[in-house]
C-alpha positions in Angstrom: -21.7 -31.2 33.9 -22.8 -32.8 37.0 -26.6 -32.0 38.3 -26.4 -32.0 41.5 -24.1 -29.7 41.1 -26.0 -26.9 39.2 -29.0 -27.7 42.0 -26.3 -26.8 45.2 -25.1 -23.6 43.2 -28.4 -22.1 43.3 -29.8 -23.2 46.5 -26.4 -21.7 48.0 -28.0 -18.6 46.4 -24.9 -18.3 43.3 -25.9 -17.1 40.2 -26.3 -19.4 37.6 -24.3 -19.2 34.5 -26.6 -19.6 30.7 -24.4 -22.9 30.2 -25.4 -24.1 33.7 -28.8 -23.2 32.9 -28.9 -24.7 29.4 -27.2 -27.7 30.4 -29.9 -28.4 32.7 -33.0 -27.5 30.4 -31.6 -29.2 27.3 -31.1 -32.4 29.6 -33.9 -32.3 31.0 -36.5 -31.8 27.8 -34.0 -34.9 26.4 -35.3 -36.9 29.3 -31.2 -37.0 30.4 -32.2 -35.2 33.3 -34.7 -36.9 35.7 -38.0 -35.2 37.1 -36.6 -35.4 40.6 -33.6 -33.2 40.4 -35.5 -30.8 38.0 -38.1 -30.6 40.6 -34.8 -30.0 43.2 -34.0 -27.1 41.3 -37.5 -25.3 40.5 -37.2 -25.2 44.2 -34.4 -23.9 44.5 -35.0 -20.9 42.1 -38.6 -20.5 44.4 -36.5 -20.3 47.3 -33.5 -18.1 46.2 -34.8 -16.3 43.3 -33.4 -15.4 39.9 -31.5 -12.2 38.2 -32.5 -10.9 35.3 -29.9 -12.5 33.3 -30.5 -15.9 34.8 -34.4 -15.3 34.3 -33.4 -14.2 30.2 -31.3 -17.2 30.2 -33.4 -19.5 31.4 -36.2 -18.1 29.1 -33.7 -18.2 26.0 -32.9 -22.0 27.0 -36.6 -22.9 27.0 -37.4 -21.2 24.0 -34.7 -23.3 22.0 -36.1 -26.7 23.1 -38.4 -26.8 20.3 -39.9 -25.8 17.1 -40.9 -21.3 16.3 -42.1 -19.4 14.1 -40.2 -17.9 11.4 -41.0 -15.3 9.1 -40.1 -13.4 5.7 -37.5 -10.2 6.6 -39.3 -6.9 6.1 -43.1 -8.4 6.2 -45.8 -7.0 8.3 -44.8 -6.5 11.9 -45.7 -9.8 14.3 -47.3 -8.6 17.7 -49.2 -10.2 20.6 -50.5 -9.3 23.9 -50.7 -12.0 26.9 -52.6 -11.8 29.9 -52.0 -13.4 33.2 -55.5 -14.7 33.5 -58.9 -13.4 35.4 -62.6 -13.4 35.3 -64.6 -12.1 32.3 -61.0 -11.6 30.4 -62.0 -12.0 26.5 -59.5 -9.1 25.7 -57.9 -11.5 22.9 -61.2 -11.9 20.9 -61.7 -8.5 20.0 -57.9 -7.3 19.6 -57.0 -9.9 17.5 -59.0 -8.5 14.8 -58.6 -4.9 15.5 -54.6 -4.9 15.5 -54.9 -6.9 12.4 -56.9 -4.1 10.4 -54.1 -1.5 11.9 -51.5 -3.4 9.4 -50.2 -5.6 12.3 -50.2 -9.8 12.0 -51.0 -11.7 15.8 -50.2 -15.0 15.7 -51.7 -15.8 19.3 -51.0 -18.7 21.1 -53.3 -19.4 23.8 -54.3 -22.0 26.6 -57.5 -23.2 28.1 -58.7 -22.4 31.6 -56.5 -23.0 34.5 -57.9 -23.2 38.2 -61.0 -20.4 38.4 -59.5 -18.1 35.5 -61.3 -18.9 32.2 -59.6 -20.2 29.1 -59.4 -18.1 25.5 -59.5 -21.4 23.6 -62.3 -22.9 25.2 -64.5 -19.7 24.5 -63.6 -19.7 21.1 -64.6 -23.9 21.1 -68.3 -22.2 21.8 -68.3 -21.0 18.4 -69.4 -24.1 16.1 -67.0 -25.6 14.0 -64.2 -23.5 15.5 -60.6 -25.5 15.7 -57.9 -24.8 18.4 -55.6 -27.3 17.4 -54.0 -25.5 14.3 -50.4 -27.0 13.2 -47.8 -24.6 13.0 -47.9 -24.0 9.6 -51.4 -23.7 9.7 -51.1 -21.0 12.0 -48.7 -19.2 10.0 -50.8 -19.7 6.8 -54.0 -18.1 8.6 -51.7 -15.0 10.4 -50.3 -14.0 6.9 -53.6 -14.7 5.1 -55.6 -13.0 7.4 -54.1 -11.2 9.7 -54.7 -12.7 13.0 -55.0 -16.5 14.3 -55.7 -17.9 17.7 -54.8 -21.5 18.2 -52.9 -23.9 21.1 -49.5 -24.7 22.0 -48.3 -27.7 19.3 -46.4 -30.3 21.1 -43.1 -29.5 19.3 -43.2 -25.4 20.6 -41.5 -24.8 23.9 -41.7 -29.2 25.0 -39.4 -27.8 27.9 -41.8 -25.6 29.2 -44.6 -28.2 28.8 -43.0 -30.7 30.8 -41.8 -28.2 33.7 -45.0 -26.7 34.0 -46.6 -30.2 35.0 -43.9 -30.8 37.6 -44.3 -27.2 39.0 -48.0 -27.8 39.4 -47.3 -30.3 41.6 -44.2 -29.6 43.7 -45.6 -26.5 45.0 -43.8 -24.2 42.7 -45.7 -22.2 40.8 -46.0 -19.2 42.4 -42.5 -18.3 41.2 -41.8 -15.0 39.2 -38.4 -16.1 37.5 -40.8 -19.4 36.5 -43.6 -18.1 35.8 -41.3 -15.5 33.3 -39.5 -18.2 31.6 -43.1 -20.1 31.0 -44.8 -17.3 29.5 -42.0 -15.5 27.8 -40.6 -18.6 25.9 -43.9 -19.4 24.7 -44.4 -15.9 23.4 -41.1 -15.4 22.3 -41.1 -18.8 20.1 -44.2 -16.7 17.4 -40.8 -14.4 16.0 -42.6 -10.8 17.5 -41.7 -7.8 16.7 -43.8 -6.2 20.1 -45.4 -8.0 22.9 -47.8 -5.7 25.6 -48.6 -8.0 28.7 -52.0 -7.2 30.7 -50.7 -8.2 34.5 -53.4 -8.7 36.4 -53.8 -7.8 40.4 -56.6 -8.4 42.7 -59.3 -10.8 44.3 -59.4 -12.7 41.1 -55.8 -12.8 39.6 -53.0 -14.8 40.4 -50.9 -12.1 41.9 -53.2 -10.5 44.7 -51.5 -7.4 45.3 -50.2 -4.9 43.0 -47.0 -5.1 44.1 -46.2 -8.5 43.3 -47.8 -7.8 40.0 -45.6 -5.1 39.1 -43.0 -7.6 40.3 -43.9 -9.8 37.7 -44.3 -7.3 35.2 -40.7 -5.9 35.5 -39.2 -9.5 35.3 -41.1 -10.2 32.0 -40.8 -6.4 30.6 -36.8 -7.1 31.1 -36.5 -10.3 29.7 -38.5 -9.3 26.5 -36.3 -6.3 25.9 -32.9 -8.0 27.1 -34.0 -10.5 23.9 -34.3 -8.0 21.9 -38.2 -7.8 21.2 -39.8 -4.4 22.5 -42.4 -6.0 25.5 -44.7 -3.2 27.8 -47.0 -4.0 30.6 -50.3 -2.4 32.3 -51.3 -3.1 35.5 -55.2 -4.0 35.4 -57.5 -4.4 38.3 -59.1 -8.0 39.1 -61.1 -7.1 41.5 -64.1 -7.7 39.8 -65.0 -9.3 36.4 -63.7 -7.7 33.2 -66.6 -6.7 31.2 -70.2 -8.3 32.3 -70.0 -11.7 31.1 -68.3 -14.6 32.8 -68.4 -18.3 30.9 -68.0 -19.5 27.6 -70.4 -18.6 24.9 -71.9 -15.7 26.7 -68.0 -14.2 26.5 -68.1 -14.7 23.4 -71.3 -13.2 22.5 -69.8 -10.1 24.3 -66.8 -10.0 22.9 -68.9 -9.6 19.1 -71.1 -7.0 20.8 -67.6 -4.9 21.7 -66.9 -5.6 18.0 -70.1 -3.8 17.1 -69.8 -1.3 19.0 -71.7 -2.1 21.9 -68.9 -3.7 24.3 -68.6 -2.3 28.6 -66.7 0.4 28.8 -64.5 -1.3 31.2 -63.9 -4.2 28.7 -63.3 -1.2 26.0 -60.7 0.9 28.0 -58.6 -2.5 28.7 -58.3 -3.3 24.9 -57.6 0.0 23.6 -55.2 0.5 26.2 -53.5 -2.8 25.6 -53.7 -2.9 21.2 -52.3 1.1 21.6 -49.3 0.2 23.3 -48.6 -2.9 20.5 -49.5 0.4 18.0 -46.7 2.5 19.6 -44.1 -0.4 20.0 -43.8 -0.8 16.2 -44.4 2.9 15.3 -47.8 2.4 13.5 -49.0 5.4 15.9 -46.9 8.1 17.5 -48.7 8.3 20.3 -51.2 6.5 22.5 -53.9 8.7 21.9 -53.9 8.6 18.0 -53.4 4.7 18.4 -56.3 4.2 20.2 -58.6 6.3 17.9 -57.3 3.9 15.3 -58.3 0.6 16.7 -61.7 2.7 17.5 -62.3 3.4 13.9 -61.9 -0.3 13.4 -65.0 -0.8 15.4 -66.7 2.0 14.1 -66.1 0.6 10.8 -67.1 -2.4 10.9 -64.0 -3.5 9.7 -63.1 -5.9 13.2 -66.0 -7.5 13.1 -66.0 -8.8 9.6 -62.3 -9.5 10.3 -62.9 -11.3 13.2 -65.5 -13.8 11.1 -62.9 -14.1 8.4 -60.6 -15.3 11.2 -63.2 -17.7 12.6 -64.4 -19.1 9.4 -60.1 -19.6 8.4 -60.2 -22.0 11.6 -63.1 -24.1 10.5 -66.0 -22.0 12.7 -68.8 -20.2 11.7 -69.4 -16.9 13.7 -73.3 -16.5 12.6 -74.1 -20.2 13.7 -76.1 -20.3 17.4 -74.1 -20.4 19.9 -76.2 -22.8 22.9 -76.8 -20.6 25.9 -78.2 -22.6 29.1 -81.5 -21.2 30.2 -81.3 -18.0 32.6 -82.3 -17.1 36.2 -81.6 -14.2 38.3 -79.6 -13.9 41.7 -81.4 -11.5 44.1 -79.6 -9.8 47.0 -81.0 -10.7 50.6 -80.0 -6.9 52.0 -79.4 -3.4 50.8 -76.5 -1.0 50.9 -73.4 -0.7 48.4 -71.2 -4.0 46.6 -68.5 -3.2 49.0 -65.9 -6.3 48.0 -66.6 -9.1 45.4 -64.3 -11.9 45.8 -63.6 -12.6 42.0 -61.9 -15.9 42.7 -65.0 -17.1 44.1 -66.9 -15.4 40.9 -64.7 -17.8 38.8 -65.7 -21.1 40.4 -69.0 -20.2 40.2 -69.1 -21.0 36.4 -66.7 -24.3 37.6 -69.6 -25.4 39.9 -72.1 -24.6 36.8 -69.2 -26.8 34.5 -67.7 -23.9 32.7 -64.4 -24.9 34.0 -62.5 -27.4 35.0 -62.4 -28.9 38.3 -59.6 -31.7 36.9 -57.8 -32.1 33.7 -59.7 -34.2 30.9 -63.2 -32.9 32.5 -65.9 -31.9 29.6 -67.0 -28.4 29.8 -70.6 -27.0 29.5 -69.8 -24.4 27.1 -73.3 -22.8 27.4 -72.9 -21.9 31.0 -72.1 -18.9 32.8 -72.9 -15.6 34.6 -74.0 -12.1 33.6 -73.1 -9.7 36.1 -76.1 -6.9 37.1 -74.0 -4.7 39.3 -70.4 -3.1 39.6 -68.3 -2.2 42.9 -70.0 1.0 44.4 -73.1 0.7 43.4 -76.3 1.0 45.8 -78.6 -2.2 46.0 -81.8 -2.5 47.3 -83.2 -5.8 49.2 -84.5 -8.4 46.3 -82.7 -6.6 43.7 -80.9 -8.8 40.8 -77.2 -9.1 41.4 -76.2 -11.4 38.4 -78.3 -13.2 36.0 -77.1 -17.1 35.8 -76.8 -19.2 32.9 -77.3 -23.0 34.1 -78.9 -26.0 33.9 -81.1 -26.4 36.7 -79.5 -29.3 38.1 -76.2 -27.2 38.6 -77.8 -23.5 38.9 -78.2 -23.9 42.8 -74.7 -24.3 43.6 -73.3 -21.5 41.2 -76.4 -19.7 43.0 -74.8 -20.1 46.5 -71.1 -19.1 45.2 -72.5 -16.3 43.4 -74.1 -14.9 46.4 -71.0 -15.8 49.0 -68.8 -13.8 46.8 -70.4 -10.5 46.8 -69.9 -8.7 50.1 -72.6 -5.6 51.0 -71.7 -3.0 53.4 -73.3 0.1 54.6 -70.7 2.5 52.8 -69.1 2.6 49.6 -65.8 1.5 48.8 -62.9 3.5 47.7 -62.2 2.6 44.3 -58.9 2.1 42.5 -58.0 3.0 38.6 -58.8 0.2 36.6 -55.3 0.3 34.8 -52.7 1.3 37.9 -49.8 1.7 36.2 -47.4 1.3 32.9 -44.6 -0.5 32.9 -41.9 -0.4 30.3 
């Protein structure tokens, strides 16, 4: 079929068939359809949207463009979690070993920092020796031996998504719910999962700034997962302030280890337990969310999850007990009294980038020792001269980080009205 006809069909608001989509995606992945025609289709999708059936077909054909995990039938259930990204979101690090201790296996494919959002792989590379470039065979072996693995996508895993994502980034078509859905779900479904939970964030530090946009994305991904016979649920979680207290790379690993030792911040633990409980219920390892949370908490109380995390780190070449470098600390103090009324959480992420803990452009080398610790939360009362945060940065970049952090925090005379951390369940 002529690619122009498919582009015109979507441009005019018609529904594409699975064959239309398959022809286009396989042709693009093989290099037979050029970037300019894929760009035109992506823009038509951005402007016209897609039905649930079209999104599922797009996901399926992107999935079919490359390799995927296969597992023995009747084995331990394979599960995973995906977050749409936020500042201080380190949930994957404690959650994977907790799930492994509950009789599940987690073949987690993760990514690097994107924009102001931190990346799981970057955080893990703050652990000396840790490898994030395992082959599919290595990932499979670690999953089956240890119960969990966290590594990057290999070149042969959903190559259509890799090509299309790079194209979307330079053609103003990134914020398209159908394209986001297909990108995320094709990579996750390539893991051969029996259950998936999605952490869809909203707020100033999230890709989706409003709860309604996050809800639309959550429904799209849940519908796609379920249509493709993978039990999928989602939670909408608040990202109007960092999750936990630490943001950066080495410092987030430190906070993750503290969480596994029973010393995690309440908000981080609330989201981690809630996401994990969804997977235990979906795989029938627990009958209720409450009993699932108790199972997960027991892995921390017994020390099993901390031990499992160290085992996973060792299996990927790292040493959890080796010292992790953290930059010199300094305090960031407020110049006025009042209530913490708002945080521009995206700007807080930009502070980490300014201190070289994140990328300004592809290929930037990171300083994994930088970051900050938030000492206040939304609604807290502060006095003039009180520390708002602790900065971890070398002197040559600390001032820029300090100014961004101060600019990101608003102080008012009245305390703000705060919503719940977990807004709702979808699925």
